[in-house]
LOZAMI-90424 format. One record per residue (C-alpha): residue in one letter; x, y negated, z negated. Coordinates in Angstrom, 2 decimals, m for minus. Example, Ala and Ser with C-alpha at 12.3 -4.5 7.8 and 13.67 -1.06 7.14 Angstrom:
A/12.30/4.50/m7.80;
S/13.67/1.06/m7.14;
//
This chain:
A/0.00/0.00/0.00;
G/1.28/m3.45/0.87;
A/1.45/m6.46/m1.38;
Q/m1.72/m8.45/m1.82;
G/m1.70/m11.74/0.08;
P/m2.18/m15.17/m1.50;
Q/m5.64/m16.59/m2.08;
G/m7.01/m18.84/0.66;
K/m7.46/m22.60/0.31;
Q/m10.37/m23.76/m1.83;
G/m13.05/m25.59/0.17;
D/m14.00/m29.19/m0.51;
A/m16.70/m29.78/m3.10;
G/m20.02/m31.01/m1.78;
P/m21.88/m34.07/m3.06;
A/m23.42/m33.82/m6.51;
G/m25.75/m35.80/m8.69;
A/m27.10/m38.97/m7.17;
D/m24.98/m38.40/m4.04;
A/m26.62/m35.02/m3.29;
D/m29.22/m34.81/m0.54;
C/m32.77/m35.61/m1.65;
V/m35.16/m32.68/m1.93;
A/m38.92/m33.00/m1.64;
C/m40.90/m32.42/m4.80;
A/m43.15/m30.00/m2.90;
D/m40.13/m27.92/m1.79;
V/m39.01/m27.44/m5.38;
A/m42.55/m26.49/m6.45;
N/m42.93/m24.06/m3.52;
G/m39.62/m22.41/m4.34;
A/m40.56/m22.00/m7.99;
V/m43.96/m20.47/m7.20;
D/m42.55/m18.17/m4.50;
L/m39.94/m16.88/m6.93;
A/m42.50/m16.45/m9.72;
C/m44.77/m14.43/m7.41;
L/m41.84/m12.27/m6.37;
V/m40.68/m11.68/m9.95;
L/m44.20/m10.98/m11.20;
G/m44.75/m8.42/m8.46;
E/m47.35/m10.11/m6.29;
N/m45.35/m9.30/m3.16;
I/m43.38/m6.19/m4.11;
P/m40.91/m5.24/m1.37;
T/m41.70/m1.80/0.06;
N/m39.38/m1.69/3.08;
Y/m36.21/m3.20/4.48;
A/m37.88/m6.27/6.01;
D/m39.78/m7.01/2.78;
T/m36.55/m6.71/0.81;
Q/m34.83/m9.14/3.17;
A/m37.74/m11.56/2.79;
A/m37.53/m11.26/m1.02;
A/m33.79/m11.93/m0.92;
T/m34.43/m15.00/1.23;
V/m36.93/m16.33/m1.32;
I/m34.36/m15.88/m4.07;
V/m31.54/m17.50/m2.09;
N/m33.71/m20.40/m0.94;
T/m34.82/m20.98/m4.52;
L/m31.22/m20.98/m5.75;
L/m30.17/m23.39/m3.00;
I/m32.79/m25.99/m3.86;
S/m31.21/m29.04/m5.44;
T/m32.99/m30.72/m8.29;
N/m32.12/m34.13/m6.89;
I/m35.75/m35.09/m6.28;
C/m35.69/m38.67/m5.05;
E/m39.46/m39.19/m5.01;
T/m40.48/m41.57/m7.77;
D/m43.99/m40.13/m8.11;
C/m43.07/m36.42/m8.39;
D/m44.96/m34.50/m11.07;
I/m43.49/m31.02/m10.63;
G/m45.96/m29.52/m13.12;
V/m48.95/m30.77/m11.14;
E/m47.38/m29.52/m7.89;
I/m46.77/m26.04/m9.37;
D/m50.25/m25.86/m10.90;
A/m51.84/m26.69/m7.55;
L/m49.81/m24.03/m5.72;
I/m50.57/m21.35/m8.33;
N/m54.26/m22.23/m8.21;
A/m54.27/m22.02/m4.41;
A/m52.49/m18.64/m4.49;
M/m54.74/m17.14/m7.15;
N/m58.04/m18.62/m5.99;
P/m57.98/m18.54/m2.18;
//
């Protein structure tokens, strides 16, 4: 076995805090409700495609920044509305 090579260069850090890209309040609420439904078993993956879709929900939820730039965002109201719509179609 050969010697292990050196670690590659660390990438540049992206913007953070107030410099991060703005995210819509509704996107954060949608991500939270999608993840909750997945975790609670509403859409249990039963095949490869469903598992990929579940992984995408998780990744998208993790990628959402909390830098919500809307001044009138009430995340609780947004989440309540989405849950109500999902549970009472």
